[in-house]
N, C-alpha and C positions, 0 to 999 in steps of 0.2 A: 490487375494492378496496372495503373497508367504507365506509359513509357517513361515519363520523367522519374517516377519512383523506382521503376525497374532499373534504369541506368544508375541511379544513386545507390541502389542496393548492390549492384555489381561493383561500384566504386568503393563501397564500404567493406568489401570482402565478406558480405553477409552469407555467402554460401558455406562458410566455415573456413577456418584457417586465418592467417594474418592478413589484414587489409593494409592499404597504403598508409593509413594513419599510424600503424604499428612499426613501420620500418625504422630500424635503429633503436627501438625501445627495448630496454632490458625488462623482461617479465619474470614473475616468480618461477622458480625452477619446477614447481609442482603444477603450474598452469598447463592446460591442454585445450585444444580446440574441442568444441562440443557439437552434438547433433542439434540441428535446427530444423524447424518445420515451417511450412508456408502458412500464411494467415490472411484473413479478410477482416473487415470491421465486425467486432463482436456485439455492436449495438444494432446496426441496421442491416448487416450482412453484405454491404456493398464491397466491391473490389475496385474502388476508385479513390485513390489517395494521393496526396502530394507529399514529397519528401520534406522533412523539417530539419533533421540533424543527424549526425553520425558521431558515435562515441564508443567508449570502452568501459570495462569494469575498473573505473578509477579507484574505487574504494578497497576492493579485496583482491584484485588481480587474479581472479580464479581462471581466467581464460584470456588468451591473446586476441581473440576475435574482436572485430568491430561490429557495431549494431546500428541499424537504421531505424529512426523514429519517423513515422508518417502521420498525416492527419486526414481522416476521411472527409472527402469533399461534400458528402451528403449530410452527415450528422455532427461532424466536428470531433469525434473521438480521436485521440492520439494513441497510437499503438506501435508495437515493434513489428517490423517486417524484415526478416523472419524472426521467430522467437525460439528460445530453447525448448527442446523436447523434454518430456517427462523424465527421460533417462538421464538428463543433465542436472536434475534437482540437487543431488548430493554434492555435485561439483560447485554449482553457483551459490549454494548456501553452505559455506564452510563451518567448521565446528565453532569458530570464534565469531560467528554472525551475531550482531548486537542483540537481536530479538530473542536469542536463545539464552542470553545471560545478561539482562539489564539489571545490574545489582549495585548496591551502595559501594561494595568493595571495588568494583571496576570503574564506576562512573562518579563516585564521590558526591560533591555538592550538586552536580547536575541531576543526579538521581533524587536527591532530597527535595530540590525545587520542583522537579517534574512530578514527583509523587504527590505533593500538596496540590498542584494545579490540576492534575488529572483526577484526583479524588473529588475535588470540587465540581469538575465538569461532569463526571459520571453521576454523582448524586443529583445534580440538577436535571439530567435527562431522565433519571429514575424517579423523579417526584411523582407522587400519586400511586406508585405501585403498592399492592397489598403487602401486608406484613409477612406473608408466606410466599412472596413472589419467587418465581423460578427464572433464572437469567442464564443465557448461553453466550459465551464469547467465542465467535467463530474466527479461527486463525489466531489463537490466543498466544502463540509463542510460549515463553516461559511462564505465563500466567501473571504478568505484572498487573494488569487491570483486574483480573479475578481477585488477586490478593487485596487490592484496594477496596473492592466491593465487600469482600469478606471481613475486612477490618473495620471499615467505616459505615457500612450499611447495617440495617436492622439484623438482629441475630437470627431471625426466622427466614431470611432470604436463603435460597438454595442456588449457589453459583457453580457453574460448570463450564469447562472449556473444551474446544475441539481444535485439533491441529493435525495436519497430515504428516508432520515430521516427528518420529519417535524421540529424537533428541530433545525437542522442545517439551514434549509431554513428560519425559522423564525428569526434566528440570523442575517443572511445576509440581509433579507428584512428590518430589523430594521435600517440598515445603508444605505438604499436606493438602494440596488442591486436587479437585476431581477433574481430570483432563482425559478426554477420549481421543484416540488416535484415528484419524480418517478425514474424509472430505464430506461436506454437508450434503451434497447431492446423493451420496451413497451410504450415509451413516445409518446405523441401526438405533436411532433415538426415537422416542415417542412423539407422535404428531400432535400439534395444536395444544401444547402444554406450557410453552414458555411465554412469560409476560413481556420480556424484553430480550432482544438479541443485539449483539455488538459485532460490527465489522470495522475495527479500528486499524487503519493502515493495512488492510487486507485485500480489498477488492481489486486493487491495482496489480496484485501478484497472481491473479487467477486467469487461466486461459479463456474461460467462458463465464463472464460475470452474470449473464442472464440466468444461466443454469444455477449459479450459486444463490442468487436472489430468490429464485423459485424454490430452491431447497430450504432456505431459511424460512420462507413464508409457510411452507408445509409444517414447520415445527412450532411456529408462533401462533398463539391463540388468535381467533378473530378479535379485532380491536387492539391486539398487541402491537408493540413498537419495535423498530429496528433503527439503531444508530449507525450511520456510516460516516467515517472520517477518512478522507483520501486527499491526495495532492490535487492542486487546482491549476489547470492549464489556462485559466483565465486571469492569472496573477501577473504582476509586473516582473517578478523574478523569472517566470517562464519566458516572457517576451524578451528579456535581456539576454538570457543564456541558452535559448532553445536550439541554437545551431550545433552545440556540442556539449557544453559543460553543465547544463541544468541539473541540480541535485535531485529533482523529482524523477528524472529518468531512471536513476539507480540502476544503470545498465549492468547486467541484462535481466534484472529481477522484476522490474515493473513492466508488465505486458500491456496493460490498458490504463489510460489516463484520461480524466474527465474534466470538463468545465460544467457549469450549472446546467446548461441546455442539454448536453449529452447524458448527464446523470439523471435529469428529470425524465428524459425520454426512456432511459433504461428502466426506471422505476415504473412508469406507466405500462411499458411493454410486459412487465413481469407481475402485474396485478397489485402493485402497492399504491396507496395514496401518499402524496407528499405533504406532510404536516409542516415541516420547516426545511428550508434550504438556504443556507447562509455560508459565509466564509468564516475562517477561524485563524487566529494568530499562531504562527509557528516560525521559529528562526532557522529550522533545520535546512530547508532548501536553499536559503540565502547562504548559509555557512558552507554547505557542501558544494554549491555552485562556485564559490571562490576557491575552496579547497581543490576541486577538480581542475580549475583553471591553472592554479599554481603548480599542481602536480604535473599537468600536461606540459607546462612550459619549463619543467625542470628546476623548479625552485628548491632550495635546500630543505631537507626533511624537517628540520626544526621549525621552519616557517610554515610549511604545509600543515604540521600538527597543531598549529594555533587555530585551525579551523576544522573542528571535529566534534563528535558528541561528548568528548571529555573536556572540551575547551570552554570553560564557563565564561570568560570575558567576551569572546566573539558571540556566543549564544545570547548573552545578556544584551549586547548592543543591537543585534538583529531582532531580538524579541521586541524591544522598544520601537524599532523602525517598522516592523511588520504590524505592530499594534496600531500604529498611525494609519497604515494602509487598510487594515481591517475595519477601522472606524468608518471608512467610506466604501466598504463592501469589496475590498480588493485583497483580502488576506491570502496567505500562502496555501491554506488548506480549505477544502470544502467540508461542511458539516451538514449532514442531512438526517432528519428524523422522518422515517417512513412509518406508515401504519397499515396493517392488514385490515381491509374493510370488514366491518362487523357482518357476520352472516355469510362470509365468503367461504368457498371450499378451498382445499389445498391444491386443487388441480387447475385453477383458473390462470389465465395469462394469455399472452398474444404471441407465443412462439410459433 
């Protein structure tokens, strides 16, 4: 790690404990410092990064720690230095984490609108799949996307999910979905049988994204596809808020964050062909960047709550705004469709 990033890490209090940014802040009574581990770039392996921003868990206040985001000088990957250890998982993903219960009861009109939009997007990427296609959602959370495929796709499709957290799996199983508990690189699932795999807002959460892409490629048929949707560090919202409040940091849960170049490099390194790589409209990072700023500045709770996943007006405004940016290739999210080369083995790659 370069000296500039190392100094910033010390200033951030990233060794664990409360950093300077936390002084005087009242945190949740249940929050606690967590175990952190050293990191290097997960795409190219370099230990040569520049500091970008320092922030906290603005959304859930699971820990009083501050965290440092850095950018690899060689490949452009943005990542946490240092990141939470595996032992911190249950702490940084609380029981009320939104991906564990994204329901109409909790999110109201936002759920209904997103449900229609996501169903359309999923069916578009699934065009041309056989009537008996087998689909795997990796990092499926409560099974939101699985439920859409099950409801709107052909009746012959077999949809399955995989998630490391048993709380998420239990939620999906309650509504009749097939969800396996585990991680894709170690799971006991059959190889080369899935026509389509999904990594929707998942790859940014994992410590070793290359290992995950190789694990998915092992399960997908030669010629099969993988849809990746993730935050875009090449977006205007990142540029505006990267010093501290960018919603895509999702401190401390997003470990690795990509632009088009670093994601393309990761795909090539792990043996995938890039069929499509574009940006996609999303209001979430805009809304949460403003929310984080207001919260950090001590705005009244009622004002802060106008910028959240439950706040339909602010989500609507920034959906329109980001749609205009997406029209010129600057949307808030990356959307990649990768393809396993026909005739390839599951062991190929450049690790």
